[in-house]
N, C-alpha and C positions, 0 to 999 in steps of 0.2 A: 833272629828274632821270630816270634810266632805271634799270630793275631787271632782274635775272636771273630768268628764269622757273623755273630749277632750284633756286637757293639763296636767292633774294630779296635778294642783295647790291645795294647802291645805288651807282650810278655817275653821273658828270657826263654831261651831254647829248652831249658830243663823243665819248664812248666808245661803241662799237657792239657789243662782245663781252665776255663775262664772263671775267676773268683767272682766277677761282677755279674755274670749271667747264669749262675747256678750250674756250672759244670759243662758249658758248651765246649766242644773240642776246639783246639787251636790248630791253625794251619800256617804255612809259610806265606810270605808276601807274594811269591809267584802264584801260589794256589789262590790267594785272594783275588789277584788280578785275573787269573784264568776264569774264575767264577763271576767276574764282573763286579766284584765288591771293592769299594774304595777304602783306603787306609786313611786314618786321621791326618797324616802328614802328606798325603797325596795332593798334588795340585796339578790339574790338567793345564799344561803350558802350551798345548797345541793352539795354533792360530788357524781359524777356518776362513776360507775365501770362497767366493762364488765360482762354481765350476760351470753353471748354466742357469738358464731360467726356463720356466714352463708357463704356458698361457692358461692352463687349466689344471685342476687337482688330479685328474686321472693321469695326465702326462707326467705330472710331478711324481705321483706314486710309482709310475713305471720306471722313471729315472732312479728313484730311491731303491727299488727292487734290483735293478741292474747293478748299482754300486754296492749294495749289500751283498749280492752274490759274488762280487769281486773282492769282498772283505775290506771295502773302503768305508771308514766311518763317514756317515752322512746325516744331514738333517735338512729338511725343507721348511721354509717358512713363507707364509703368505705376505705379500707386500702390496703396497698401493702407491700410485703416482700422485694421489691427492689426499685431501683431509678425511675422506670417507674410508672406513675400514672395509677390506674385502669380505670379511666374514658377514657383515651386515648388508653390504650392497651387492655382493656377488660379482663385483668388478675388481680386477686386480691381476696379479701375476705371482708366481712362486719362484723363490730363489733357492737354488740347490747349493748347499755349502759342504765343503770337504776340507780336510787338513791342507794347509798351503803346499806341503811337499807332495801332495797327490792330485793337485789340480789338473796337471797335464794328462795323467792317466785317466782321471775321471771324465775330463772333457772329451777324450777320444771315445770312451765307452758310451757316453751320452750322445755323441754325434752319430755313432752306429745305431743306437736305439732310436734316435729321432728319424734316421733314414728308414728304418724298418717300419716305424709308425706311419710315416708319410707314404711309403710304398703300399702298406695295407689299406690306407685311406683311399689311395688312387684306385686300387683294385676294387674296393667296395663301391666307389663312385662309378666305375666302369660297369660293374655287375648291375647296379641299379639302373643305369642308362640303358643297358642291353635289355633288361627285364621290361622297362617301360616301353621301349621300341617294339619288343615282341608282343606286348599287350595291345599296343596301338594297331599293329599289323593284324592281330587276331580279331580285333574289333571291326576292322575294315572288310574282313572276309565275309562273303554272303552266307 
């Protein structure tokens, strides 16, 4: 079977252009999927589960980048522990979701990313403390 890339109409293999879309070229189902296009009868049956949480949107974005680089489907959503939405209150956390069959791999990648974030935070804190001490020492000199 072939499919229209514009309307996803299905055609017999002998047909090369879509009659509904004014002549759009038809491609195979594999090509549709490669291009990220859905078929009319496609139904995403994957179940997503939480791989991690993040306390802020920047950390959430970093986790998403790491997972996307590993070609793991991912989405992050803001969550709240109370009735107030995080988007309006600025309070909340982010849930990182991946397909159930990739939770273990994603969790390991996120743990590594979290360790790197924490290490760079500690380095920045130490550098700030050292700079402050140097400034104080310089201020005490005659």
